[in-house]
N, C-alpha and C positions, 0 to 999 in steps of 0.2 A: 881736681882743683881747677883745671883749665876751663871746664864747662861752667862751673859756678862763676868764675870770673867774667866769662862772656855774658852770662845772664845778668850779672850785676851791671856790667857795662851797658847792656841794652836798656836796662831800666833807667840808667843814668841818661843815656842818649834819648830815650823816649821812643826807640825804634820798636820795642815790643808793643808799646801802646799803638804805634802806627800800624803794625802788622795786624794787631787785633781789630783796630778800627777799619783797616783795609778789608779784612775778612768779613767783618759785619757789613761793611759797605757793599762788598761783592755779593754777599748773600742777599742783601736787599735788592741790589741791581738784578741779580738772577731771579729773584722772586717777582720783581717788577716786570722783568722781561717775560717771565713765565705767564704772569697775569696778562700782559699785553699780547703774548702769543695766543693764549687761550681766547682772549677777546677777539683777536683778529680772525682766528679760525672759526669762532662762533658767528661773527658777523659775516664772514664769507659764506658759511653754510646757510645762514638765515637769508642773505641776499640772493643766493642761488635758488633757494626754495621759493622765495618771493618772486623772483624772475620767472621760474618755471610756472608758477601759478598765473602770473600775468600773461606769459606766453600762451599757456593753455587757454586762458580766458580770451586772449586776442585771437587765437586760432578758432575757438568756438564761435566768436563773433564773426570772424571771416567766413567760416563754414555756414553759419546762419544767414549771413548777408548774401552769399553766393546762392544758397538754396532758395531763399526768398525771391531773389532775382529770377532764378529758374522757374519757380512757381508762377511768378508774375508774367514772365514771357510765355509760359505754357497757357495761362489763362487768356492772355491777349491773342495767342494763336487760335485758341478754341473759340473765342468771341468773334474773331475775324472770319473764321470758317463758318460759324453760325450765321453771321450777317451776310456772307457771300451766298450761302445756301438760300437764305431768305430772299436776297436780291434776285437770285436765279428763279425762285418760285414766283416772285412777283412779276418778273419779266415774262415767264411762261404763262401766267394767268392773264397778263395784259395781251399777250399774243393770241391766246385763245379767245379772249373777249373781242379783240380786233377782228379776228377771222369770223367769229359769230356775227358781229355787227355788219361786216361786209356781206355775209351770206344773206342776212335779213334784208339789208338795203337792196341787194341785187334782186331778191324775190319781190320786194315792194316795187322796185323800178320796173321789173318785168310785168307785174300786175298792173301798175299804172300805165305802162306802155300799151298793154292790151286795151285798157279802158280808154286811153287817149286815142288809139287807132279806131276803136269801136265808136267813140264819140265823134271823131272826125268823119267816119263813114256815115253815121246817122245824120250829122250836120250836112254833109254833102248831099245825101238823099233828100233831106228836108228842103234844102235850098233849091235843089232841082225841082222838087214839087212846087215850091213857091214860085219859082221862075216860070214853070209850065202853067201854073194857075194865073199868073200875071199876064202871060202871053195869051192864054185863053180869054181872059177878060178883055184884053186889047182887041183880039180878033172879034169878040162879041160886040164890042163898042164900035169897031170899024164896020162890021157887017150889018149893024142895026141901022135901020132907016131913020132919018131925022123925024122927030115927032113924038107921039105918045110912047112908042116902043123904047126909044132912047131915054126918055124921061123916066120910065119905069125901071129900066136897067140902071140908070144913075142913082135912083132912090134905093135900089137893091144894094148897090156898091156902098152907098153911104151907111145903110143899115148894117152891113157886114163890118165896116170899119168901126162903127159905134160899138158893136158887140165885141170886137177884138180889143178895143180900148178898155171897155169895162172889164174884160177878162184880165188884161194886164194890170188894171188898177186893183182888182181883187188879189192878184198874186203879190203885188207890192205891199198891200195892207197886211196880208198873211205873213210876209217876211218881217215886217215891222213888229207885228205882235210876237212872233217867235224870238226876235232879237230882244224885245222887252222882257220876255220871260227868262231868257238865259242871263240877262243882266242882273236880275234880282235873286238868283239862286245862290 
């Protein structure tokens, strides 16, 4: 009887209703908490997975960037060494050309020097001949007696001078003709 009276009293107080509502509320809260917990765990899992992908992608980009930099530096080193080798070859070629030109110039100079010395020697001999010839003429002129012999000797000197002048005039004309031909070629 006592239990029944308590139950009746509870219904009258509304406490049974409150307990039941409280239980329903607690179940709802527990369900909401469970749903929130499940959502929180899933969101953490998804975020970690997404972060790992981003991290992997970032690491891949970092590795690619570093490797591309390595390839670029390697290509630059290769190009620089190629250019340095090319520069050394060009310098060696220039040195060889310089030495060759120096050798050719020396040989030309020696050849010209021989020709200059030979020409100088010929000129010296010819001038000596002319000087001796002039002295011979002077001696002939001084030793000739005034009169027909001296006049004959003077006419001979004039004729020789005239022939020498004509020879020089022919040489000058030949040089002018030769210069004219080379000008029109």
